[in-house]
LOSE-9949 format. One line per 3 residues: number of its first residue (from 0); their letters; for each residue x, y, z of N, C-alpha, C, CB. Coordinates in steps of 0.2 Angstrom, whole numbers. Glycine has a CB too. Example, Ala and Ser with C-alpha at 12.3 -4.5 7.8 and 13.67 -1.06 7.14 Angstrom:
BEGIN
0> as> 66,-28,39,62,-22,39,66,-16,39,57,-22,45; 64,-11,35,68,-5,36,64,0,39,70,-3,29
! end
This chain:
BEGIN
0> msk> 101,-92,-79,97,-86,-80,93,-86,-86,102,-79,-80; 87,-84,-85,82,-84,-91,83,-79,-96,75,-84,-88; 80,-79,-101,81,-74,-107,79,-67,-104,77,-76,-113
3> qyy> 83,-62,-105,81,-56,-103,76,-52,-108,87,-51,-102; 71,-49,-105,66,-45,-109,69,-39,-111,60,-45,-105; 72,-35,-106,75,-28,-107,82,-29,-109,74,-24,-101
6> had> 85,-24,-113,92,-24,-115,93,-16,-114,93,-26,-122; 99,-15,-111,101,-8,-110,101,-4,-116,108,-8,-107; 103,-6,-122,103,-2,-128,97,0,-131,108,-5,-133
9> tys> 91,-4,-129,85,-2,-132,80,-1,-126,82,-8,-136; 82,0,-120,77,1,-114,74,8,-115,81,0,-108; 68,8,-114,64,14,-114,59,15,-108,60,15,-120
12> trn> 59,20,-105,55,21,-99,47,20,-101,55,28,-96; 45,22,-106,38,21,-108,36,13,-108,37,23,-115; 40,9,-109,39,2,-108,42,-2,-102,41,-2,-115
15> sva> 44,2,-97,47,-1,-91,41,-3,-86,51,4,-88; 42,-9,-84,37,-12,-79,37,-7,-73,38,-19,-77; 42,-5,-71,43,-1,-65,39,6,-66,50,0,-63
18> ylv> 41,9,-72,38,15,-73,30,15,-74,40,18,-80; 28,9,-77,21,9,-78,17,7,-72,19,3,-83; 20,3,-67,17,2,-61,17,8,-57,21,-4,-57
21> kra> 22,12,-57,22,19,-53,17,24,-56,29,22,-54; 17,24,-63,12,28,-66,5,26,-64,13,28,-74; 3,20,-64,-3,17,-62,-5,19,-55,-4,10,-63
24> hgl> 0,18,-51,-1,20,-44,-3,28,-43,5,19,-40; 1,32,-47,0,39,-46,-7,41,-49,5,43,-50; -9,38,-54,-16,39,-57,-21,37,-52,-17,36,-64
27> sld> -20,31,-49,-25,28,-44,-25,34,-38,-22,22,-41; -20,36,-36,-20,41,-31,-24,47,-33,-13,44,-28; -23,50,-39,-27,55,-42,-34,54,-42,-24,57,-49
30> sie> -36,48,-43,-43,46,-44,-46,45,-37,-44,39,-48; -43,42,-32,-46,41,-26,-45,46,-21,-42,35,-23; -40,50,-21,-39,55,-16,-45,60,-15,-33,59,-17
33> pgl> -48,63,-20,-53,68,-19,-59,65,-15,-56,70,-26; -61,58,-16,-66,55,-12,-64,55,-5,-68,49,-15; -58,53,-4,-56,52,3,-56,59,7,-49,49,3
36> aeh> -54,64,3,-53,71,6,-60,73,8,-50,76,1; -65,71,4,-72,73,6,-74,71,13,-77,71,1; -70,65,15,-72,62,22,-66,64,27,-72,55,21
39> glt> -62,69,25,-56,71,30,-50,66,30,-59,72,36; -49,62,25,-44,58,25,-39,59,19,-46,50,25; -33,58,20,-28,58,15,-27,50,13,-21,61,17
42> ftq> -24,49,7,-23,43,5,-18,39,10,-20,42,-2; -13,42,12,-9,39,17,-13,37,23,-3,44,19; -17,41,26,-21,39,32,-25,33,30,-25,45,34
45> yav> -28,33,24,-33,28,22,-28,21,22,-36,29,15; -23,22,19,-18,16,18,-16,13,25,-12,18,14; -15,17,30,-13,15,36,-19,11,39,-11,21,41
48> lma> -25,14,39,-31,11,42,-32,4,38,-37,16,41; -32,4,32,-33,-2,28,-27,-8,30,-33,-1,21; -21,-5,31,-16,-10,33,-17,-13,40,-9,-6,33
51> lrd> -20,-9,44,-22,-12,51,-28,-16,51,-23,-6,56; -33,-14,47,-39,-18,46,-38,-25,43,-44,-14,41; -33,-25,38,-32,-31,35,-26,-35,37,-31,-30,27
54> dla> -23,-33,43,-18,-36,47,-12,-37,42,-20,-43,49; -11,-32,38,-4,-31,34,1,-29,38,-5,-27,28; 0,-25,44,5,-22,48,1,-21,55,7,-15,45
57> lnp> 5,-22,60,3,-22,67,6,-16,71,3,-28,70; 11,-13,68,15,-8,72,18,-3,67,21,-12,76; 21,2,70,23,7,65,29,5,61,26,13,69
60> kdi> 33,1,63,39,-1,59,36,-5,53,43,-6,63; 31,-10,54,29,-14,49,25,-9,43,24,-19,51; 22,-4,46,18,1,41,23,4,37,14,6,45
63> cik> 29,7,40,34,10,36,37,6,31,40,12,41; 38,-1,32,40,-5,28,35,-7,22,43,-12,31; 29,-8,24,24,-10,19,22,-5,15,18,-13,23
66> lrh> 22,1,18,19,7,14,25,12,11,15,11,18; 31,10,13,37,13,11,36,21,13,38,13,3; 35,21,19,34,28,22,39,30,27,27,28,26
69> dsg> 41,36,27,46,38,32,44,38,39,48,45,30; 48,36,44,45,35,51,43,41,54,51,31,55; 46,47,53,44,53,56,38,55,53,50,58,54
72> alt> 37,55,46,31,57,43,25,52,46,31,56,36; 26,46,47,21,41,49,19,43,56,24,34,49; 24,45,60,22,47,67,17,52,67,28,49,71
75> rvl> 18,57,62,13,63,62,6,60,59,15,68,57; 6,55,55,0,52,52,-4,49,58,1,47,46; 0,45,62,-3,41,67,-5,46,73,2,36,70
78> dql> -2,51,74,-4,56,79,-11,59,76,1,62,79; -12,61,70,-18,63,67,-23,58,68,-17,65,60; -22,52,66,-27,47,67,-29,45,74,-25,40,63
81> ear> -24,45,78,-26,44,85,-30,50,88,-19,44,89; -28,56,86,-32,62,89,-39,62,86,-28,69,86; -40,59,81,-47,59,78,-51,52,81,-47,58,70
84> glv> -47,49,85,-50,43,88,-51,37,83,-57,45,90; -47,37,78,-47,31,73,-43,25,74,-46,34,66; -37,27,78,-32,22,79,-30,23,87,-26,23,75
87> erh> -28,17,90,-25,17,96,-18,14,96,-30,14,102; -14,17,100,-7,14,101,-7,10,108,-2,19,101; -4,4,108,-4,1,115,3,-2,115,-9,-5,115
90> rsa> 6,-3,121,12,-6,122,11,-14,121,15,-5,129; 16,-17,118,15,-24,117,16,-28,124,21,-26,112; 12,-33,125,12,-37,131,19,-41,131,6,-41,131
93> edr> 21,-43,125,27,-47,125,34,-43,125,27,-51,118; 33,-37,123,39,-32,123,37,-25,124,43,-33,116; 38,-23,130,36,-16,132,38,-10,128,37,-15,139
96> rai> 44,-12,124,47,-7,120,43,-6,114,54,-8,119; 39,-11,112,36,-11,105,29,-8,106,36,-18,103; 27,-5,101,20,-2,100,16,-6,96,21,6,98
99> elh> 10,-7,98,5,-10,93,0,-5,91,2,-17,96; -3,-6,85,-8,-1,83,-14,-5,82,-6,2,76; -20,-2,84,-26,-5,83,-32,0,81,-29,-8,90
102> lta> -36,-2,76,-41,2,74,-46,2,80,-45,-1,67; -49,8,80,-55,9,85,-61,8,81,-55,16,88; -67,8,85,-73,7,82,-75,13,77,-79,7,87
105> qgh> -72,19,79,-73,24,74,-69,23,68,-71,31,78; -63,20,69,-59,18,63,-62,14,58,-52,16,65; -65,8,61,-69,4,57,-75,7,54,-72,-2,61
108> aal> -78,12,57,-84,15,54,-81,20,49,-87,19,60; -76,23,49,-73,27,44,-72,23,38,-67,31,46; -69,17,39,-67,13,33,-74,11,30,-63,7,35
111> ktv> -79,9,34,-85,7,30,-88,13,26,-90,5,36; -87,19,28,-89,24,24,-85,25,17,-89,31,28; -78,25,18,-74,26,12,-72,21,8,-68,30,14
114> vpl> -72,15,10,-70,9,6,-75,8,0,-71,2,10; -82,9,1,-86,9,-5,-84,14,-11,-93,10,-4; -82,20,-9,-79,25,-13,-73,23,-17,-78,32,-10
117> vvk> -68,20,-13,-62,17,-16,-64,12,-21,-57,15,-11; -68,7,-19,-70,1,-23,-73,4,-30,-75,-3,-20; -77,9,-29,-81,12,-35,-76,15,-40,-86,17,-33
120> rin> -71,18,-37,-66,21,-42,-61,16,-45,-61,26,-38; -59,11,-41,-55,5,-44,-59,1,-49,-53,0,-39; -66,0,-48,-70,-4,-53,-71,0,-59,-77,-5,-50
123> sai> -71,7,-58,-72,11,-64,-65,11,-68,-73,19,-62; -60,11,-65,-53,11,-69,-52,4,-72,-48,12,-64; -55,-1,-70,-54,-8,-73,-61,-10,-77,-52,-13,-68
126> kdf> -65,-6,-78,-71,-7,-82,-70,-11,-88,-76,-1,-82; -65,-9,-92,-64,-13,-98,-60,-19,-98,-60,-8,-103; -59,-21,-92,-56,-28,-91,-61,-33,-89,-51,-28,-84
129> spa> -60,-39,-92,-65,-44,-90,-63,-47,-83,-64,-50,-96; -67,-51,-80,-65,-54,-74,-59,-58,-74,-71,-58,-71; -58,-62,-80,-52,-66,-81,-46,-61,-82,-53,-70,-87
132> etd> -47,-56,-85,-41,-51,-86,-39,-48,-79,-43,-46,-91; -44,-46,-75,-42,-43,-69,-39,-49,-64,-49,-41,-65; -41,-55,-64,-38,-60,-61,-31,-61,-63,-42,-67,-61
135> ell> -30,-61,-70,-23,-62,-73,-18,-56,-71,-23,-62,-80; -21,-50,-71,-17,-44,-69,-15,-45,-61,-21,-38,-69; -19,-47,-57,-18,-48,-50,-13,-53,-49,-24,-50,-46
138> rll> -13,-59,-53,-9,-64,-53,-2,-62,-55,-11,-70,-57; -1,-58,-60,5,-56,-63,8,-51,-58,4,-53,-70; 4,-46,-55,7,-41,-51,10,-45,-45,2,-36,-48
141> nkl> 6,-50,-42,9,-54,-36,15,-58,-38,4,-59,-34; 16,-60,-44,22,-64,-47,27,-59,-47,20,-67,-54; 26,-53,-50,31,-47,-50,34,-46,-43,28,-41,-53
144> ilg> 29,-45,-38,31,-44,-31,36,-49,-29,25,-43,-27; 34,-55,-30,38,-61,-28,45,-61,-31,35,-68,-29; 45,-59,-37,52,-59,-41,56,-53,-38,50,-57,-48
147> lha> 53,-47,-36,56,-42,-33,59,-44,-27,52,-36,-33; 55,-47,-23,57,-50,-16,63,-54,-17,52,-53,-12; 63,-59,-22,69,-63,-23,75,-59,-25,67,-68,-28
150> eia> 74,-54,-29,80,-50,-32,83,-47,-26,77,-45,-37; 79,-44,-22,82,-40,-16,85,-45,-11,76,-37,-12; 82,-51,-10,86,-56,-6,92,-58,-9,81,-62,-5
153> dqs> 92,-59,-16,99,-61,-19,104,-56,-18,97,-62,-27; 102,-49,-19,107,-44,-18,109,-43,-11,103,-37,-20; 105,-45,-6,107,-45,1,112,-50,2,101,-45,6
156> gas> 111,-56,-1,115,-62,0,122,-61,-3,112,-68,-2; 122,-57,-9,128,-56,-12,132,-51,-9,126,-54,-19; 129,-46,-5,133,-41,-2,135,-43,5,129,-34,-2
159> a> 132,-48,7,134,-51,14,141,-54,15,129,-55,17
! end
């Protein structure tokens, strides 16, 4: 085991990676949501549309996992997006029990409208970062995610 950075007797929330990532996420939402609301979207709706656009998720189960969203709440979000003509549900050709989600032309158009707003807010938030610092932040966040995946896998293996 490598040297531990945190120690129980000196651990502080203010310097916790988990807290700081969560805080950054919350402030990102506070920055981005007003622009989305002007276009009739919530952040969750936007996140679902982006997950579909970027092939991060193809069905409701994957979206729940990737976005850490409750399946009942996600059903309501999908109902709203479908009613607005932004998303379509289709039965899987391979497994009729499975539902696949697809962006419609209107869904793609909605994203073309709001993505520039989101990009503007994110760029504003990182304006004091050099390109190299932004690349390093992305690299480190991806490394953190891989470490968390490995930790979860280790826990699952230990409990099996």
